[in-house]
C-alpha positions as CSV (number, residue, x, y, z in Angstrom):
1,M,-0.8,11.0,9.8
2,H,-1.3,12.0,13.5
3,P,2.1,13.3,14.8
4,E,2.2,11.0,17.8
5,Y,1.4,8.0,15.5
6,A,4.1,9.1,13.1
7,L,6.8,9.0,15.8
8,F,5.7,5.4,16.7
9,Y,5.4,4.3,13.1
10,R,8.9,2.8,12.7
11,E,8.5,0.5,15.8
12,L,5.1,-0.6,14.5
13,Y,6.4,-1.4,11.1
14,E,9.4,-3.4,12.4
15,K,7.7,-5.3,15.1
16,H,3.9,-5.5,14.8
17,W,2.5,-8.8,13.5
18,W,0.2,-7.1,11.0
19,W,3.0,-5.1,9.3
20,R,5.2,-8.2,9.2
21,A,2.5,-10.3,7.6
22,R,1.5,-7.6,5.2
23,E,5.2,-7.2,4.1
24,D,5.3,-11.0,3.4
25,L,2.2,-10.7,1.2
26,I,3.6,-7.8,-0.8
27,L,7.0,-9.5,-1.3
28,E,5.2,-12.7,-2.5
29,T,3.2,-10.6,-5.0
30,L,6.3,-8.8,-6.3
31,E,8.1,-12.2,-6.8
32,R,5.2,-13.3,-9.0
33,L,5.3,-10.0,-10.9
34,A,9.0,-10.0,-11.4
35,P,10.3,-13.5,-12.2
36,G,14.0,-13.7,-11.7
37,G,13.8,-11.1,-9.0
38,R,14.0,-7.9,-11.1
39,A,11.3,-5.4,-12.0
40,G,13.0,-4.4,-15.2
41,G,13.3,-0.7,-14.3
42,P,13.2,1.8,-11.4
43,I,10.7,1.4,-8.6
44,L,8.7,4.3,-7.0
45,D,7.3,3.8,-3.5
46,V,4.5,6.4,-3.0
47,G,3.9,7.3,0.7
48,C,7.2,5.6,1.6
49,G,7.6,7.1,5.0
50,D,11.2,6.9,6.1
51,G,12.0,4.3,3.4
52,L,11.3,1.4,5.8
53,F,10.5,-1.0,2.9
54,F,13.5,0.0,0.8
55,E,15.9,-2.6,2.2
56,K,13.6,-5.5,1.0
57,L,12.7,-3.7,-2.3
58,Q,16.3,-3.3,-3.4
59,R,16.5,-6.8,-4.7
60,F,13.8,-6.0,-7.3
61,G,15.5,-2.8,-8.7
62,A,16.6,0.7,-8.0
63,V,14.2,2.2,-5.4
64,E,13.2,5.7,-4.7
65,G,10.2,7.2,-2.9
66,I,7.9,10.2,-2.3
67,E,6.4,11.0,1.0
68,M,3.6,13.6,1.4
69,D,3.9,13.9,5.2
70,A,7.2,15.3,6.4
71,T,6.6,14.1,10.0
72,G,7.3,10.5,8.7
73,V,10.8,11.2,7.3
74,A,13.8,11.5,9.5
75,P,16.2,14.3,8.2
76,T,19.2,12.0,8.8
77,G,17.6,8.7,7.8
78,R,19.5,6.1,5.9
79,W,17.4,6.6,2.7
80,R,16.8,10.3,2.9
81,D,18.6,11.1,-0.3
82,R,16.2,8.8,-2.2
83,I,13.0,10.3,-0.8
84,R,11.3,13.5,-2.0
85,V,9.0,15.2,0.4
86,Q,6.2,16.8,-1.5
87,P,2.6,16.3,-2.8
88,F,2.1,13.4,-5.1
89,D,0.5,15.4,-8.0
90,A,1.6,17.1,-11.2
91,S,4.3,19.0,-9.3
92,F,6.1,15.7,-8.8
93,Q,8.4,15.6,-11.9
94,P,11.0,12.9,-11.5
95,G,12.1,13.0,-15.1
96,K,11.6,9.3,-15.6
97,T,9.0,6.6,-15.7
98,Y,8.9,3.5,-13.5
99,A,8.5,-0.2,-14.0
100,L,6.7,-0.5,-10.7
101,V,4.8,2.0,-8.6
102,L,3.8,1.0,-5.1
103,L,0.7,2.5,-3.4
104,L,0.8,0.6,-0.1
105,D,-2.0,1.7,2.1
106,V,-1.8,5.1,0.5
107,L,-4.9,5.6,-1.7
108,E,-7.3,5.7,1.3
109,H,-5.5,8.9,2.5
110,F,-6.4,10.9,-0.6
111,E,-9.6,12.9,-0.8
112,D,-9.3,12.5,-4.6
113,P,-8.0,9.0,-5.1
114,V,-8.6,9.2,-8.9
115,A,-6.1,12.0,-9.2
116,C,-3.6,10.1,-7.1
117,L,-3.9,6.9,-9.2
118,R,-3.9,8.8,-12.5
119,R,-0.6,10.4,-11.6
120,A,0.7,6.9,-10.8
121,V,-0.5,5.7,-14.2
122,E,1.2,8.6,-15.9
123,L,4.5,7.6,-14.4
124,L,4.4,4.0,-15.5
125,A,6.8,2.8,-18.1
126,P,5.3,0.6,-20.9
127,G,4.4,-2.7,-19.4
128,G,4.7,-1.3,-15.9
129,A,2.6,-2.3,-12.9
130,I,1.0,-0.6,-9.9
131,L,0.7,-2.6,-6.7
132,V,-2.0,-1.3,-4.4
133,T,-3.0,-2.3,-0.9
134,V,-6.0,-0.6,0.8
135,P,-8.2,-1.3,3.8
136,A,-11.4,-3.1,2.8
137,F,-15.1,-2.5,3.4
138,R,-16.6,0.7,4.9
139,A,-18.5,-1.5,7.3
140,L,-15.2,-2.2,9.0
141,W,-14.5,1.5,9.8
142,T,-13.1,2.0,13.3
143,R,-11.3,4.7,15.2
144,H,-8.1,3.2,13.8
145,D,-9.2,4.7,10.5
146,E,-9.7,8.0,12.1
147,I,-6.2,8.1,13.7
148,N,-4.7,7.2,10.3
149,R,-6.8,10.0,8.7
150,H,-8.4,7.7,6.1
151,F,-11.1,9.0,3.8
152,T,-12.6,5.6,3.0
153,R,-12.2,1.9,2.8
154,Y,-12.5,-0.1,-0.5
155,T,-14.2,-3.0,-2.0
156,K,-13.0,-4.7,-5.2
157,R,-15.8,-3.0,-7.1
158,G,-14.9,0.4,-5.6
159,L,-11.2,0.1,-6.5
160,E,-12.1,-1.0,-10.0
161,S,-14.2,2.1,-10.4
162,V,-11.4,4.4,-9.3
163,A,-8.9,2.5,-11.5
164,R,-11.1,3.0,-14.6
165,A,-11.5,6.7,-13.9
166,A,-7.7,7.0,-13.6
167,G,-7.0,5.2,-16.9
168,A,-6.0,1.9,-15.3
169,R,-7.4,-1.7,-15.2
170,V,-7.3,-4.2,-12.4
171,E,-5.3,-7.2,-13.5
172,S,-5.8,-9.1,-10.2
173,S,-7.2,-8.4,-6.8
174,R,-7.9,-10.4,-3.6
175,Y,-9.1,-9.8,-0.1
176,V,-6.6,-10.7,2.7
177,F,-6.6,-10.8,6.5
178,V,-9.9,-12.6,6.3
179,W,-10.1,-13.4,10.0
180,M,-9.7,-9.8,10.9
181,A,-13.0,-8.8,9.2
182,P,-15.3,-10.3,12.0
183,A,-12.7,-9.0,14.6
184,K,-13.0,-5.5,13.2
185,L,-16.8,-5.7,13.2
186,A,-16.7,-6.6,16.9
187,V,-14.4,-3.6,17.5
188,R,-16.8,-1.3,15.7
189,L,-19.7,-2.6,17.7
190,G,-17.7,-2.0,20.9
191,E,-16.8,1.5,19.8
192,S,-20.4,2.3,19.1
193,V,-21.2,1.5,22.8
194,R,-18.1,3.0,24.4
195,K,-17.4,6.5,23.1
196,R,-13.7,7.1,23.6
197,P,-11.2,9.1,21.6
198,P,-8.9,7.2,19.1
199,E,-5.8,5.6,20.6
200,N,-2.5,4.8,19.0
201,P,-2.2,1.1,18.2
202,R,0.0,-1.0,20.4
203,I,2.3,-4.0,19.8
204,P,0.8,-7.0,21.5
205,A,2.8,-9.1,24.0
206,P,5.6,-11.0,22.2
207,W,3.8,-14.4,22.4
208,L,0.6,-13.0,21.1
209,N,2.4,-11.0,18.4
210,R,4.1,-14.2,17.1
211,A,0.9,-16.2,17.3
212,L,-1.1,-13.6,15.3
213,Y,1.6,-13.4,12.7
214,R,1.8,-17.1,12.2
215,F,-2.0,-17.5,12.1
216,S,-2.2,-14.8,9.4
217,R,0.5,-16.5,7.4
218,I,-1.3,-19.9,7.7
219,E,-4.6,-18.3,6.7
220,H,-3.0,-16.8,3.6
221,A,-1.4,-20.1,2.5
222,L,-4.8,-21.8,2.8
223,L,-7.1,-19.2,1.3
224,A,-4.9,-17.5,-1.3
225,P,-6.0,-19.9,-4.1
226,L,-9.7,-19.4,-3.2
227,P,-12.1,-16.5,-4.3
228,V,-12.7,-15.3,-0.8
229,P,-15.4,-12.6,-0.8
230,F,-14.2,-10.5,2.2
231,G,-11.3,-9.6,4.3
232,S,-10.0,-6.5,6.2
233,S,-7.6,-5.5,3.4
234,L,-7.4,-5.7,-0.4
235,I,-4.3,-6.2,-2.5
236,A,-4.4,-5.5,-6.3
237,V,-2.2,-5.3,-9.3
238,L,-3.1,-2.6,-11.8
239,R,-1.9,-1.9,-15.4
240,R,-2.4,1.1,-17.6
241,D,-5.5,0.8,-19.7
242,R,-4.6,0.1,-23.3
243,E,-6.9,2.9,-24.4
244,S,-5.5,5.5,-22.0
245,A,-2.9,8.1,-23.0
246,P,0.8,7.2,-23.0
247,A,2.9,7.9,-19.9
248,A,3.8,11.5,-19.3
249,G,7.4,12.6,-19.4
250,P,10.5,10.9,-20.9
251,A,10.3,7.2,-21.2
252,A,13.6,6.3,-19.4
253,Q,12.8,2.6,-19.2
254,T,11.0,0.4,-21.7
255,R,11.3,-3.1,-20.2
256,S,8.2,-4.7,-18.8
257,I,7.5,-6.2,-15.4
258,R,5.5,-9.4,-16.1
């Protein structure tokens, strides 16, 4: 993450309409995955930043995180004792497995996404789930992807290919933020005409911020049951492939998240 963007990240997460709407989508998905409100075991938030999502995640189970970019973690932050700052690879040895692993807009930051997802699969308890969100469609690439240091954007087929190579299967997936796809195409066209360096995102005026949040929530309520073929983001639930190797390390938890 760009250092200036990292400093502004907390305010974006707490106030920007897109982050608020995305959090709602994630919580709705978790509530479907964990009837009764519990994941059935510990939760790992990969790329957790400063633990900004931990407060909401606590109701699903014991939460901990790993963050690969130290600039995103405050040394005196509320959740610092639950966050390990290191690469998410074989060197990460938590000594347990997890009922739920979150990769929330994380996979696109890895040059080798298969290795990242394979490590997540290895850390799953039997019956565990991986929840993934990623930006969708390479055609929607803008300078925002550059400032976020993305390597790519995903389609359903592309994510399924990465999942298979990592020993996982996609249980469900859907495109979200449908209205943003044409908006991003327009931004990309404008950027092709006006060559300017990437700029940090800004929080819109309060009235517009509220309006965009509400519009996104209405869109989701209307389109969630439909097989929409596009959107600016993709959300998916993954499971370990039945034919893949068992989880690495001690199986500290055996209850499933269903």
